[in-house]
N, C-alpha and C positions, 0 to 999 in steps of 0.2 A: 504494500499500500504506499503510495507516494505521500510524503509530507508536504504541507502547504505553507508557504511563507505569506502570512496574511498581509505583511507590509507591501507585497507586490500587488495586492488587490486594489484596483483603482479607487481613490478617494478614502481609503480606510483610515488614513491619518486624520483627515478632516472629520470623519464620522466619530472617531475615538475622541478627538479634541472637543467635539460638540456634546457628546453623550457620555463620555467616560467609559471605563472598562469595568467589567464585573469584578467586584471585590469581595464577594461572599455576602451572606445574610446572617443576621443574628439568630441564635437558637430560638425556637418557638417558646413563647412564655407559657408557663404552666398555670393556666387560669381555670377557675371554676366556671360553671355555666353562667352563674349570676354575674361574675366579674366580666366575662366576655360580653354579656348582653349590655351591661352598663357602660362599657368602654366604647362600644361601637354602634349602639342603636341611635335612632333619631328621635326618641321620646324626650320632650321637654317638660319641665315641671308645671307650667301653667299656660293658659291661653294668652295671657298678657305677654309672657316671655316669647311665645311663638310669634306674636305680632311684631314685637320688637326685633326679633332675629330676621324677619323678612325684610326689614327696612321700609315698611309701609310709611308713607308720608302724605301730606296734603296733595290733593289733585290726582291721586292714583285710581286705578280701577280694581275692584274686588269682585270675585265671582262666587256663586253658589249654585247647587243643583236643587231640583224640586222633587226628588224621589221620595222624600219624607212627607210630601203633600201637606195636609192640614194637621199633621202631628209633629211638624218640624220645630226643633228648639235651636238649631244651629245658627240660622240667620240672625235672629234677635240677640242670641248670646254673644255672637261675634261683634255685631254693630254696637251693642251696649259697651263692650270692653274697649272698642275703638274710640267711642265717645268719651270714655273716662280718661283716655290717653291724650285727648285734645286734638285728634286728627280730624280734619274737615275737608269739605269740597271733594268728596269721593263719588266716583261712578259706581253704582251697584249693578252688576251684570249677572242677574240670576236667570236660570233657564225658565223659571216661572215663579210667580208669587201668589199667595192665597190669603184666606181670612186670617190665619194665625199671625200674619206679618203686619197687622195693624200697628204695633209699636213703632214701626218705621216712620209713622206720621210725625212723631216728635223729633226724630232724628233728621227728618227733612226740614222741619221748622227751625231747628237749631243749627242747620248748616253742615251737619256731618255728611249727609247724602244730598247731593245737588243734581245728580243725573241718574236715570235708571234706564237700563236696556233689559228687556225681558220678552217672553212669549205671551204672557198674560197677567192679568190682575183680577183679584176678586175681593169681596168683602168691603170693610170700611176703608181700607187703603184705596181701593179702586174708586169708591164713591167720592172720597176727598180729592183724588186726582182729577176726577170728572168735574169737580167744582172749582178747579184752579189752584190746587195745593202747591204745585211746583212751578218754579220760574222757567224751567226748560221742559219742553215736551218729552214724554217718555218715547223711546224708540221700541217699537214692537216688531220682533222678527219671528219667522217660523223656525221650527227646530232645525230644518235644513239650512235656512238662511243664516241662523246664528252660527251653525257649524262652519259654514263657508266664510263668514265674517271673521271668525277666530283663526281659521286656516290662512286666510289672506292677510291677516294683520289689521284689517279694518277695525276689528274689535280686539284691542290688545289688553290682555289680562296681566296685571302686575302681580296680584296674589290671589290664588284660588283657595278658599276655605271649604273643604268638602267633608261632609259627614259620612261616616262609614260604620255599619253595624259591627264590623270586626276588622282588626288590623294587627299585623305583627310588629315587633319593635323596629323593623327596618322600613316599614311603610307599605307592605303588600296588603292591600285593602279589598274588602268584599262587602257585598250587600246582604250577607247572611252570616250566621255563626254556626259552624259545625259542632261546636262543643256544648252549646246550650240550646235546647229545643225551643224554649220560650223567650229567647233573647230578641231584642229589637231587630227587625228584619224589613228590608225594602226590595230585595231581589236584585235586578239588574242595576248597574250604575252607569247606564249608557250615556246619560247627559253629563255625568261627572268626568268620564274618561277623557274627553277631549279637552276639558279645562285643565286637568292634571298634566296632559301632554304638552300643552302650549303655554301655560302660565309661567311667568319668570320664577315665581316661587309657589309651592304647593304645600298646604298644611292639611293633614288628615285629622279630623276630630272624631273620636270614637269613645264608646263606653265599654268596649271589650277589647283589651289587648290580649292576643292569643300567641302561642308559641310559633316561631318561625319553622317551616314556611306556611303562610296562610294561602294555600293554593286549593283549587284554581282561583286566581285573583281577578278582580274586576279592574283594579288599578295597580300597576307594578311599582315596586320600590324605586325603580330608576326615575320615576316621574314625581317622587315625593321628597320634600326637604325636611319637614318636621311632622311629628306625631304628638297629639295632645290627648290625654285621657280625661274625660269629664264624667260627672255622675250619670248624666243621661243626655242622649242626643235627640230624643223625641218620644212622643207618646205612641206606643205600638197600635193603640186603637185608632188613632188618627192617621197613621202611616198607611195601614192597609187592613182590609177586612179578611176574615177567614176564607171566604169565597164570594165571588161576585154573584149577586142574586139575579135570578131570572125574573122578567117582568110578568105580571098577571093582568096588565092593562089591556083590555080588548082592542083599543085603538092601536097600541104599539104592536100587538100580535098580528093585527091585520096588515100593518105596514111591513112587518118582518116577513110575513108569508108572501106578500107581493114582491118584495125585494129579492127573496130567494127564487121566485119564479122568473123574475127579470134576469137574474144571473144564469139560471138554467137555460133560458131561451137565447141568451146573448151570443153564444158561440165561444165563450171564454170558460165554460164549465166542462172540462175534459180531464182525462186521466193524466195527472201531472201538473195541474194548474197551480197558481200561487195567489195568495190573498192577504188582505189586511182587514180586520174587523175592529170596530170601536168597542168601548166598554159600556155604552148606554144600553137602555132596555131594549130598544128596537134592534140594535146591532147584535146584541147577545142572542136575541130570539132568532135573528136571521141565520146566525151560525148554527143554531139548533135545527132549523129547517134544512139548511144545507147538509148537515150531518146525515139526516134521514135520506136525502137524495143521493149522497155519496154511497151510503150502504146499499141502497136500492140499485144504483147503477154500477156498483163495484168499481168505483174510481177513488183516487186519493189525491191529496195536495202535495206538491213538491216542497213548498215551504209556506209557513205563516209568518207574518212580519208585524212589527210595531209594538204597541202596548199590548202585552200578553195577559190573558185571563186564564183561570183554571179550566174553562171550557175548552180552549185551544189545547191546553196540556192534556186533557182527557182524550181529545181526538188524536193527539200524537201518541199517547200510550196505547190507544186502540189500533194504531197502525194506519189511521186515516190521514195523518199529516206526517210527512217524512222528517222535516226539520223545522226548528223554530229559531227565528232571529229576533231577539228580545232587546229592545232599547229601553223598555220600562215595564216592570211587572206590576199588575194591577191588584193582585190578591195573593194570599199566602200559598195557595196551591201553585201558582206560577213561580213565586219566589223559591219555594222548596224544590221545584222541579229543576232549577239550575244546579242544585246539589246532586240530583239523582239521574238526570237524563243527559247523556253525552252529546246528543244532537240538539239540545236546547242551549243555544249560545247567546251570551250578552254581547251586543255590538254597540259601538259608539255612534254619536249623532251624525258624523260624517259618513260612515258606512251606511247608515240608515237613509239619509236624505239630502246630503250636501250636493248642490248642483255643480260644484267643482270636482266632485268625485265621480269618475267615469263608471265605477262599479257600484254606485249607490243602489241599495236594494229596492228603493221605491220604483226605479226604472225597470225592474224585473217583475213587477206586479201585473197579474192579469186583471184583477179587480180590487176595488176598495169600497167599503161601506162607510159613509161619513154622515154626520148629523149637521144641523143648521139651526140658527135662530131665525134667520130670514133668507128667502131666495127671491130675486126679482125676475121680471119678465125677460131679462137678458141672461138669466141663469147665474148671475153673480151671487155669491153666498157671503153672509155675515155670521160670524161666530164670536164677535167681540163685544158689541154693544147691544143693550136691551131696547125695548120699545120706548123707554124714557130717555135714551141717549147715554145712560150711565154704562161705564165699562164694567163688564161682569163675565168675562170669559177669556179665552186664550186662543191664539192662532194655532199652536201646536204643530202637527204635521199636516194640517188640512190642505193647504195649497201644494205642499210637496208631493203628497200621495195622489192628489187629484191630477196633477200634471204628469206624474210618472206612470200611473196605472194605465193599462189599455182601456179599462172601463171604470169610470168613477160614478158611483151611485150615491146620491144624497137622499137621506130619509128624514122626514119631519111630518108631524101632524099638520093638517091644513090650517087649523087654528089652535091656539093655546088659550082656553077661556075666551075672552073677548079680544084677543090679540091675533091679528092675521100673520100667517107665516109667508104666504106668497104675496108680494107687494110690487108696486110699480118700480120702486127704487130702494135698495137696501140702505140702512143707515150708514153702514161701514162696509166697504168692499174688502174682503180678506182673500177670497178665492175667486178669480175672474171666471166669468161664464164660459170663456173659451175652452176651459179644461174640465167643465162639468158636463157629463153625458146624459144622465137620467135623474130626474127628481121623482121620488116615490112618496105619496101621501096616503092617508087613509081614505081619500075620496078620488083616487085616480093617480095616474102618473103621466109625466111629460118627458119627451126626448128632445135633446138639443137638436135644432134643425141641421147642424153640421154633422150629425150622425144618422143620416137617412137609412143606412143599412141596419142599424140597431132598431130603429122604429119599425122597419119592415119585419124583422124577426119577431119583435114583441107582438105586433098586430097579428102575425101568422099564428102565434101561440095563444091568441085569444085574450091577451091581457088588456086591462082598461086604459088604453092609451088615449090621451087627450092632448091639448096644448097648454103651455104654461100660462097663456092669457086666459084660457077657460078656467084654470085653477084659481087664478087671481080674481076673476069675476065671481066665482063661487064664494071665495073669501069675503068679497065685498058684500054679497047678498046676506051672508050669515052674520057678519060683525060690523059691516059698514067700514068706511074709510076713517082711520083715526086722525085726530088733529095733528098737524105737523109739529115736530119737536122744535122747541125754541133753543137756539144756541147763541152764544156770544162769539165775537170775532177771534178770540184767543184760542190758539191751538194747544191742546193738552197731550196729544198723542200723534205720532207719525207711524203709519202702518206700512211696513216694507213687504214687498213680494219676495218670493223665495230667492230671486236673483239679486236681492238687496237694492232694488229700485223702489221708489215711493209709489204705492198703489192707492193710498188714501190718507186722509188726516182725520183726527177726532177733535172736535171743538168742545170748549167748555159749555156745559149746559146752562141755560138761562132760567133761573127759578124766580126771577123778579116779577 
């Protein structure tokens, strides 16, 4: 064997001068498990210390996820601590906000929070914003639009504060806890995953620190800077129910039955189809009717996408759905399925719906079932503002899935009490009519004129096809035309389409 004179290798002297030569390593320290953990882990003693270590200062952007829904303690806990530290003029970029976040009103008034970017608002916070609480309009983005904004740098996150039901000392975090059956649980961390990946600093806040490795993880340690243990990250009862309940409402059951028949006749119900269903009563019932048709025709779904319910999990375990792509788990059955079913995968919001992601799963959907507060005669859909003009909803993945799916079906009752659902012009355009294909109500259905082939198939199947104008006229006969909502000139919200262009604005309501 020939010996090699390494000095004759080109540039070796320069490389050695730059990097040095191997000089050996010290012997491994003889550490106990506890010593090893305390020396190398990312756990810090308090939330205040974590905030200090991130370098958070005035004018920065902080982010949160909404997987804890109305049981969330994390947002209020973190912003309270930030306020105590005297930090102000922050942008709060939460994937969504709800009733439990009403304490943010005081932090907006005292200048801690001056800007908000989110998918939706509910409760007292939404009401106050609708009345002009903030000096700057809230920016509302779809889940896919938010993902794209984060990826492109349009929405830059300085510090992400992400709650996790379990985390090991190095930051591997998950939405469930394998060690304690009754621990806080939220399932998929799909909306948190992207924040952790792109934020300058990421803090995991948990009430269960478990032994390394906390696998399979929703957020890897490589995306985490600090871990904080607190007494509780949320109320389990508010985070999720044991199982999503089926509706017994005759009107919703009729809508669901018709929607299932629409899908069956549409040409998109075949062996190997893909779908996304909502968590509302009519959507859940539609899935139940589709299940019966799948068994009858001996066909299965290639995958189910989106917010996942126990019903989808049961269809998966029956062999009716091959794979589940879960960006948000809606109940405990879905959350626990992530632990037990290898083909039930949690995905991030970019994989789910970003228009910048070529492989976004929404683009592979055959059909999606969506709800609505209002639909107008141009098939535009409103899921953001109520009949009084007050913000009371979220964009979510509505426009993302409507645009991506081959068939988008919007389900809604013709009227809600004395409130019409089919109107001349919606209060707030969230999903443009150009991507809405079929509207199903309890008193007939309408097909978008730009889908004549679908209309022909549904008429051939004997379904109650009419026009959107006829549905509007029927609404008017039943409840009449409501008085126009009074608004002030001030804009309180900017609604972005999924490509992050402005599709509409929300004005302050005029109660004078």
